[in-house]
C-alpha positions in Angstrom: -54.8 18.4 -45.6 -55.6 18.6 -41.7 -53.5 20.1 -39.3 -49.8 19.9 -39.4 -50.1 18.3 -42.9 -52.1 15.3 -42.1 -54.7 14.1 -44.2 -58.1 15.4 -43.0 -59.7 11.8 -43.5 -58.2 8.4 -43.7 -59.7 6.0 -46.6 -59.2 2.2 -46.9 -60.7 0.6 -50.1 -60.7 -3.5 -50.8 -61.9 -4.8 -53.9 -61.4 -8.7 -54.9 -60.5 -9.0 -58.3 -60.6 -12.8 -57.9 -62.7 -15.3 -55.7 -60.9 -15.8 -52.5 -61.3 -19.0 -50.6 -60.9 -19.4 -46.8 -60.0 -23.1 -45.9 -60.3 -24.4 -49.7 -63.7 -22.7 -49.9 -65.0 -25.1 -47.5 -65.3 -22.6 -44.8 -66.2 -19.5 -46.9 -65.5 -18.0 -50.5 -65.7 -14.4 -51.1 -66.6 -13.7 -54.6 -64.9 -12.0 -57.3 -66.4 -8.1 -57.1 -66.8 -8.1 -53.6 -65.3 -4.6 -51.9 -65.0 -2.8 -48.7 -64.5 0.5 -47.9 -63.6 2.0 -44.4 -63.1 6.0 -43.3 -61.5 7.4 -40.3 -61.0 11.1 -39.1 -58.9 12.6 -36.4 -60.2 13.3 -33.0 -58.0 15.3 -30.9 -54.4 15.5 -31.3 -53.3 11.6 -31.7 -56.5 9.6 -32.3 -58.3 8.5 -35.2 -61.8 7.0 -34.9 -63.9 5.4 -37.5 -66.4 7.7 -39.3 -67.9 5.2 -41.9 -67.8 2.0 -43.7 -69.3 0.6 -46.8 -69.4 -2.9 -48.1 -70.7 -5.1 -51.1 -70.4 -8.6 -50.6 -71.2 -12.1 -52.1 -69.8 -15.1 -50.3 -70.9 -18.5 -49.6 -70.5 -20.0 -46.4 -70.1 -23.6 -45.4 -70.8 -24.7 -49.0 -74.3 -24.1 -48.4 -75.3 -20.4 -47.3 -74.8 -17.6 -50.1 -74.9 -14.2 -48.6 -75.2 -11.1 -51.0 -75.4 -7.7 -48.7 -74.7 -4.4 -49.0 -74.1 -2.0 -46.1 -73.2 1.2 -45.5 -72.7 2.7 -41.9 -71.8 6.4 -40.9 -70.6 7.4 -37.3 -70.1 10.3 -35.6 -67.9 9.8 -32.1 -66.3 13.2 -31.9 -68.8 14.6 -29.4 -68.8 11.0 -27.5 -65.0 10.9 -27.4 -64.8 14.6 -26.2 -67.3 14.2 -23.4 -65.2 10.7 -22.3 -62.1 12.7 -22.6 -63.7 15.5 -20.5 -65.0 13.0 -18.0 -61.5 11.1 -17.6 -59.6 14.6 -17.0 -62.3 15.5 -14.7 -61.5 12.0 -12.6 -57.9 12.3 -13.1 -58.0 16.1 -11.5 -60.3 14.9 -8.6 -57.7 12.1 -7.7 -55.0 14.4 -7.9 -56.8 16.7 -5.3 -57.4 14.1 -2.9 
C-alpha cells in the first residue's frame, strides 16, 4: 500500500471473452482473446500518471485489414513531472514577486 492507505500502483485489465463488433463488424471487429493492461502510479500528492501498458490485439478493420499485434510500453514520468511542477512553481513565485 502507498501512503494514506492508497495502493502504490493501479491496474486495469480487460480481456475479450467473445468477439466485439463495432458498427455490426463493418468498421471493426476485435477478436475473442484480445487483452489490454494499463498501469498507473501516484506522482505527488494527488496525481496519478501512466507507468505502463500492454496489449495483445487480434482485429479486423473495414472487413479487409487483419491485425495481430502485441505491444508493451513502460513509462517513467515522475522526474519529468517533478521538473515541470517545479518550473510551474518557480513561474508562479516569480509572478507573485512582480
